[in-house]
N, C-alpha and C positions, 0 to 999 in steps of 0.2 A: 163245560168248556168255554173259555173266553179267549178271543184272539190275542196275539202278541201286538200290543199297541206301542208305537214310538213314545219315548219320553220327550214330549214337545218342549218342555222347559230346557232340557239338555240340548235339544236341537237349536233353540233360540240362542243359547249361550255359545254354541259352536259357531253360529253365524256371526256373532259379535266378536269372538275371540280368534277365529281361524280364517285367514284370508281366503283359503281355497273354498271354504263353506260359504262365505259371503259372495264369492264369485259365482258359485253354482246357483244360489238364490237369485243373484242379479240376472243371470241368463234366463232363469225360469220366469222372472218378472217381465223381461223383454219379450220372450217367446209368447207369454200369455197375451200381452198387448197386441202382438202381431197377428196371432191366430184368432183372437177374439173377433177381429174384423174380417178375417178371411174364410172362416168356416162356413160351409153350406151343407147342412145335413141332407143327404139324399132321401127321398120319400119312399114309402113302401112299394110303389110301382117301379122303382128304379133298381133292378136286380144287380147284385154284385158278382164279381168273377175272381178267380184265383189270382193272387198277386204274382205268382211265378210266371204269368203271361206278360208281366210288365217289364220285358227285357228286349233288347236288340239282339240280333243274331250273333253279334260279336261278344255277347255275354255281359254287356253294360246295362245296368238298370236304367230304364227310361226316366227322364227328368220329370218329377211331379210338380205341376203348376196348379195351385188351387183355383186359379181363374180360368183354367183351360180344361174342361171336362171331356172334350172331344178331339183334341189335338195333342199328341204325345211325342216328344222329341227325344232322340238319343243325344246325350251330351258329348259323345265321342265322335260319331260320324255325321251327326246332323240330320239323319233320316227321320221321317215322321211316320207315325202309326195312327190310324183312324179306325173308328168303329169298334165292334166287339172282337176279341175279349178285352181290348185295351180300355174302353170306356168303363166296363164293369170293374176292371181292376183299379181304375182311378177311383170309382165310388167306394170300393173296399178300403183303399188307402184313406179316403176322406173320413169314413166311419172310424177308422183307427185313430186318425188325428183328433177326432172329437173326443175319443176316450182318453187320449193323451192330454187334451185340454182340460178334461175333468180332473186329472191328477194335478196339473199346474194350479187349477183353481183351489183345490184342497190345500196345497202348500201355501198359497197366499193367504187363505183364510186362517191358517194356523200360525204363520210366521211373520206376516206383515204387521208393522206397528201403525201404519196409516189406516184409519177407519174406512176411508173411501176405497182403498185397494182391497181391504177385506170384503167390503160390500160388493165390489165388482166380482170377486171370486164367488161369493154366495149366489149372486144373480146368474153367473155363467153356469155354475154347477146345477142350480135349480132348473134353469132352462133346458139343459141337456137331459137330466134325469126325467123331467116331466115329459119331454118329447118322446123319449124311447118307451117310457112306461105306458103312455097312452096310444102309441102307434105300433108297438112291438108285434102284437098278434095279427096286425094287418099285413105284415111282411109275409109272403108265401114261403113255405119251406122249399129250399132249393139247394142244388149243389151236386156235382158229379165227380168229386175227387175223393174226399175222406169224410163221408157222412154229409149231413145237411145242417144248415142254419137258417134263420129267418133274416136277420140283418146281414149276416155274413154268408159266403158261399160254401162254407164247410164247418163242421162242428169244432174243429181246432180254432179257427179264427173267432167263432162265436164265443168259445170259452174264454179266450184271452181278452177279448173285448169286454165281456161281462165282468171279469175279474177287475179290470181297470176301473170300470164305472163304480162297482160296489166297494172296492177298496177306497176310492176317493170319498165316497159318502161316509164310510166307516172312519176314515182319518179325520174328517171335518165335522162329524156328527154333533158334538156338543155346541157348535156354533151355527147349526142349520135349523131352519124352521121345521116343525113337525111334518108339514106337507111334503118336504123333500124326502124324509126317511120313509114316509108312507108310500110315495111313488117308488122308492128303491125296493121296498118289500114287494110291491106289486110286480115290478120287473123281475125280481129274483124268483118269485113263484112261477112266472111264465117261462123263464129260462130253464128251470128245473124240468118242466114238462117237455122241453125240446131235447135237452142234453142227456138226462138220466137213461132214457130208453136206448141210447146209442152206445152205452158202455159195452164193449165186446171183446177186449183183448188186452194183453200187456204190451204197452206201446207208449212212446212219448206223447202222442196225441191224447191218449186216454188219461195220462197224468194231468194234462191241462183240463180235461173235462171234469175230473175229480176235484181239482183245485177250484174250479168255478162252482161246482156243487157245494164244496165246503164253504165258500164265501156266501153262497145263497143260504145255506143252513145257518150261518152266523147272523144273517139279516132276518131270516124268518123264525129262528128259534126252533127249527124242526129237528128234534133229537133223533127221531127214527131215520131221517135222511143222513144225519151224521154217522150213525151206526152202519148204514148200508154203504156209505162212501168209504168207510174205513175197512170193514170186514167183509164186504160183498165179494162175489166170485172174482171180480176184476177191480176190487177196491185198492186203496193205497197200500195195504199190507201185502197184497199179491204183487202189485207193481214193484215195490221195493225188494221183496223176497226173490222174485223171478226176473226182475229187470236188470239187476246189477251183477256183473261178474264178481268173483270173490275178491279181486284186487281193488274194486271200487269203480270200474268203468262201466257205463251203461252198455247194454248188450249190443246196441247198434254200432259200436266202435267209433263212429264219427264223433269227434269231440264237440262239434257244434251241437249235435243232437244230445250228447251227454249233458252239456250245460243247459240245453233247452228243456230236457226232462227234469234236470235238477232245479231249474228255476220254477217249474210247475210244482215240484214236491215241496220246495221251500215256501211257495205261495200257499199251498195246502196247510203246511205247518204254521204259517203266520195266521191263517184264518181260524185254525182250530186251537191254537195255543199250546201250552206246555203239556197238556194231556192228550194232544191229538195223535201222538205216535208213541209206540213202546220204546223202551231203552234200546232194544236191538235195532229198531227202525231208525232211531236217531243216530246210532253208531254207524249204520250203513250210509247215511247221508254225510256224516263226517268223513268217512273214507272217500266218498265221491268227491268231496271238496278238495282233498289233498292229492288224489291220484293223478290228475292230468299233468301237474308240474313235473312229474317224473319222466314224462314223455317229451317235454319241451326241449327245443334246441337251446344252444348256449345263450341266445339273446331273448328267450321267452317266446319265440314263435312256436305255435303248436302244430303238429303234423295234421294234414288235412285228409285223413283216411275216409274213404267212402264219400258220401254226399256231405261235404263240409266246406264252408267258405274258406278259401285258401290263404287268407291273411289274418286268421284268428291268432291272437297273442294273449299271454297271461295278463297283460295290462288291460285287455278288453273285458275281463271278467271280474274286475275289482269290485264292482257293485254286487255281484252274486256272492263273492266271498264276504263282503261287509254284511250283507243280509244274513248269511249263514252264521257269522259270529254272534249276531244278536238273537237269531231265531232258534238256533240249536244250543242246547246246554248239556254238557260243557261244550264250549266252542271248539271247532276243528283245529288241529295243529296247523301252524303256519307252513306255508309252502317254502321250498328251498329258495334261498336268496337269489341264486344265479338264475333260476327259472323265472323269477319275478322281474328281472331286468329286461325290459322290452322296449327298445327304442329303435325304430328305423329313422334314417335321416329325413329332413324336411320334404324330400321329393316323394316320400311314401314308399320307397323300395325297402325291402327287408334285407338287412345285413347284420352280421354278427359284430360284437365288440363294443356295445354301448352299455351304460350302467344305470340309466334311469329311463322312465317312460315320459318323454317330453313332447309327444305328439299333440298337436292341436286338434281337439275333438269337440263336437257338440255335446250338450248335456244328454245323458242317457237316463230315461225315466225308469222307475222300478215297476215294470209291467210284464216283461218277458220279451220285449222287442223294442227297438228304436224305430218307430214306424214311419217317420217322415225323413229318415236318413239325414237329419240335421238341416234340411232345406231352409236356408235363410237364417239359421241360428248362428250367432257369433261363437266360434270355437274357443276353447280354453285349454291350457296345458295343465298337466298334473291331474288330481282327482276330478272326475267329470260326471259322476253318477248321483242320481237322487238317493239311491240306496246308501251311499257313503254319507251323504248329507243327513239323512234321516236316522241311520243306524250307527254311524260312526265309522271311521276308517279301520281297515284290517290292520292288526298289529304286525310288527316287523317279523321277518323270518328268523327262525332259531337254529337252523342247521340244514345240512345236505341230507338227502335220503340215502338209506342203505339198501341192500338187496331185499327182494321179497316184497311183501305187502307194505304199502306206504305206512310209515309210522310203526312198523312191526319190529321184531327182533333183528339186530344187525344194523340198525340205524347208526350212522357215524356223526356224532355231534361236532359242531365247529362254531367258531365265532361268527356273528353276522358279517356279511360280506360287503366289500366296497369295490371301487372301480378296478383295482389291480387284482383282487381276488376273483373277480368275475371273468378274467381272461381265461382262455381255453385251458391253459396248463393247470390251473387250479380246479376248473370245472371237470377236468379229466379224472380227478380223484374220486368223483362219484362212481359208484360201482356199477358193473354189469348186473342185470337182473332178468329174471324170467317170471312172466305172468302166465302160468300154465292154463288157468281157466279162461282168460281173455285171449290166449294164443298170441302173445307178443313177447319177443325176446330182444333185449337191448344189450349190445356188446360195446364196451368202452375201453379205450386205451389213450395214451398221450397223443396219438396221431389221428384217431378216428372214433366216430360214434356211429354204429350200425343198428338198424332195427329190421328184424324179420317178422312178418305177420303170417301166422299159420292157423288162426283160430277158427271158431265155428262160423257158419254162415250168419250174416248180420241182418238178414231180412231185406226189406224193400230198399234200403239205402246202401246195400253192399255193392261194390264195383266189380265183384267176381275177379279179384286179383290176388288170390291166395299165393303165398310165398313171395309177395312183393317185398322189395328192400328199399328203404330210404337211408340216406347217409349224410354225414357232415364231417369235414376234415378239420384238422387243427388250423389250417390256413383260411378257413371260411367258405370253401367250396361245398355245395350241397347238391344232393340228388333228392328232390322233394316229391311227395305225392301232390298231384295237381288239384285235388279236391273237386269242387263243382260249383255252379252258380245257379241262375234261374233255370228251372228244369226244362223249359221249352226252348232254350236258346241253342243255337248250333254249337257254341263253345262247350256246353255241357255234354253234347253228344260226343265231342272229342275227349273231354276229361274223364268220362265214364267208360271209354272204350279200352279194349285190351292193350292196344299199342301205346296208350298214354301212361303205362306203368312199366316199371323195371321188373319184368317177369319173363317167364317162358311161355310161348304160345305154340300149341300143337295143332297142326293142320289148318292154320289160319282161322281158327274158331275161338269164340269166347268161351271161357270156363263156364260150366253150369254152376248152379248154387251147390256148394259142397263144403264140408268141414276138412280142415287140415289135420295132420297127425304129427306130433312131435316125436322124433326118434331119439335125440340125445341133446344134452345141453351142459355146458360148463361156462364159467365166466370168460372163457376164451373162444367158445364156439357154440353154434347152434345148428342142428340138422333136423329137417322136417320134410314131409311129403304130402302130395295130394294124388288121389287115384280116382278115375272115373271112366266108364265105358272102355275097359281094356287099355286105358291110357294112364300115364303117370308122369309126375315131375318130382324129382328128389333134389333138394337144395341144401348146401352146407356153407355157412359162413364161418371163417376162422381168422381170428386176429393173429397177425405176425409182427415181428419187430419193425418191419418196414411199413405196414398198413394192414392189408387183409387179403385173403383168398376167397373167391366165390366159385364154388363147384356146383354144377347143375347137370343132371341127367334127365333127358326127356325121352320117353318111349311111347310107341303106339303099336297097335295090333296090325296095322296096314301101312304101306308106304305113303308118305305125304310130307308137306313142308314142316320144318321145325325151326323156330325162331327164338333167339335170345336177345333181350333188350336191356340196355343200361342208359338211363337219362342222367343229365347233369347240367350244371350252370355253364353257359358258354358254348361255343361251337366246338365240334370234334376236330382235333388237329391231327392231321396225318396226310401222307401222300395219297391223293385220290383224284378221280376224274368223274365228271358228271355222267349219269346214266338215266335211262327212262325209269321213272318212279315205279313202274310195274315190275321191275326186277325184285323189289322188296315184297312182291306178292300182294295179297289182299286181306291181311289181318284186320279185324275190326278197328277202325280209326285210321286206316292207311290213307284215306283221302285227305287227311289233314297234314300229312308229312310233306315237307318241301325241301328243295335243294338236295335231292338224293344223290350221293356220290359213292362209287365203289372204292374201297380202300385197298391200297397195295399191300400185299403180304410180304414181310421181310424175310431175312435169312432163317433157315431151319423152320420154314412154314410158320412163323410167329408174327402175330399182329402186335404192333407197339404204337399206341396213340395216347393223347391226352386231350384236355379241354382248354379253351382259351381263357376261362375265368381265373382270377387269383386263387391260389391255394389248391388248384385242381390236381388230382392224382395222375400218375401214369398208369395205364392199363396195358398189361401184356398178356396175350392169350395165344397159346399153342393151338393152331387151327385144326379142327377135325378134318379128315380127308374129304374133299369134295365141297367143303363149306366156303362161303364167300362172306366178306365183311363190308359193311356199309356205314356211312355217316349220313345223317339227315337233321333237319331242323323241324321245329313244331312250335305252336303257340302255347300260351298259358302258364309259363313259368311264374310261380308266385313271387319270385324275387323282383319281377319286372324286367329282368334281362332276358337274353336269348336262352333257348333251351336246345341243347344238343342231344342227339340220340345216336348211340352206338348199337349196331345190329349185326348179329351173326346168323346166317341162314343156310340151311341145307334143304335141298329139294328131294322129294321122293325117297325119304328115309324112314326107318322105323326106330332109330335111336340116334341121339346126338349127345356127346359129352363135352361140356365146357368147363375149363378151369382157368378163371381169370385171376391174375396176380396183380394186385393193386398196390402201388407204392405211393406213399404220402410223405412229402418233405416235412421234417420236424420244424417246430417253431421254438424260439427261445422261451425258457420257463420264466414266468413272472415271479418276482420276489414274494415270499410269504408275507402275511400281514399279521401284525400283532396289535391288539387293541389296548390303548392306554387312556383311561378316562374318556372313552367314547371316540378317540381319535385313532385312525389307522396309520401306522408307521412301518416302513420296511424293517426287517430284522435279519 
């Protein structure tokens, strides 16, 4: 087996001929000069800590200052953190930045024409590899989260750090002194002794361990290790076979962790080469590349199910797709054009209706994470990843998805899309679909797009929010999953809580870990249920000519509070008066609700409200006897705007039936697009 190596001659031509490629290399050059003077590699006695500690309580990542290892400031509120675990998390980030620097050095070695710049890259890479090779075993094994590392506080970080260093040596090897590759082999052998004994399950973390071991085997030439990494009890074959749902989504459902695991598997495939995976395993990874676009909203925003960064967009994974095109053969089918359109305006908020990704972003390295958050790096628009520079850009989309498994039977081909075709009315032609194995149903009409999730428990990153709904209307209003951030921040306690989801809550208690059950589905409806401890929730969504209906029945074996929640963009609009927040009870997350108001019930005991954001639907609910309706606000809306919460509550009941009728105003239909010699014209 031999690794997949970039065609460096083609990369050089790309830099000369493509403005975007030259801009990426220019940023790499600038960042190399800046970090070469700023790096300070922590010594073996300076232990590292989990980087999820490096957050303020409001969910903002602390500002990393390479010159300030003991003072850590929040860029939002200005508060300062000192001592552990913040100092240790700072050291972890610095080690990551050193690994990032190794990749920049390799790129300069391969792509610079100036001999002095090449020599600077060689000197930096040699200095880094020699330091870690000679001090690695002096770092004590430590970590209390997910396994242990020596340089890093857990086996996950250790694996990604090792991949970055060894990949840099592999890319630059023909231009390096023999002593550098000898040090890399010494380091690889030591990393194997730390990581291989920790393989223990099918999980995204263990995909990274396997990718690191594959890179180590490529450096040491250990064929037996390659065999164990592929076919061992928790080897790559098992990770791919057991880790992906049939439709191509990683079992943890979170699309961040989907791409995280996929990056690791592509890194494994890169290190092992064309013979590293079977044809079936390659096919599974191709499905994994195409699947997420089917869940994207009309502007490319990806839903933040479970533990997932809430502003992940299709444009953010262009580097992963570019790498997949080069590393997997044949390359995956292109994603739907509408899903690839991902542009928020310059203020960083997420809104529908744009046609290209013109956000200004720092260069993303091909490692698995952008470890410095772009601190001090000059951003650029358009292509922004080293993977696109090295492997080439992903080819244009060829069509919208059809129902069922992505790329499977029923796909509806169409012409490549442009700005008019990306409007909602054309996007609505994309079909409803059911992913039975993943437990995700998407219903689409000209007025609404709804998703109901009823799937299996997703493990440690599950938010225990079965039968949660997210929605988008033709006018741009959304009811989004809030995702999560740094795991130790107060904000994540809110976004993981039951009250932070559009679900039903029984007896003010969080759901246990459980699997949902699909009762029925058609392109116009989906019905599913969950059952636990003599309690149950049944939910049915049904498209209507005006919008949709949302029917829910909650039951319990003993009287107690029952609560139905709907989140959405903007404040809830309705005749209301302020009340004590305790009227809403104490469901998990209640402490984050603010401005609680009781809503007036209209004639025929019917609630009729809307939301203040553009495109919002009207929600009409015949009220169950004895129920009360409330409006509240809460933080964390991924749009950056306000988040309104509509709640209906019954006290001391064993059953509550809700049937919400949701009306969405239509929007004018965009003209169809006909392509003539590559130009889009109305017809």
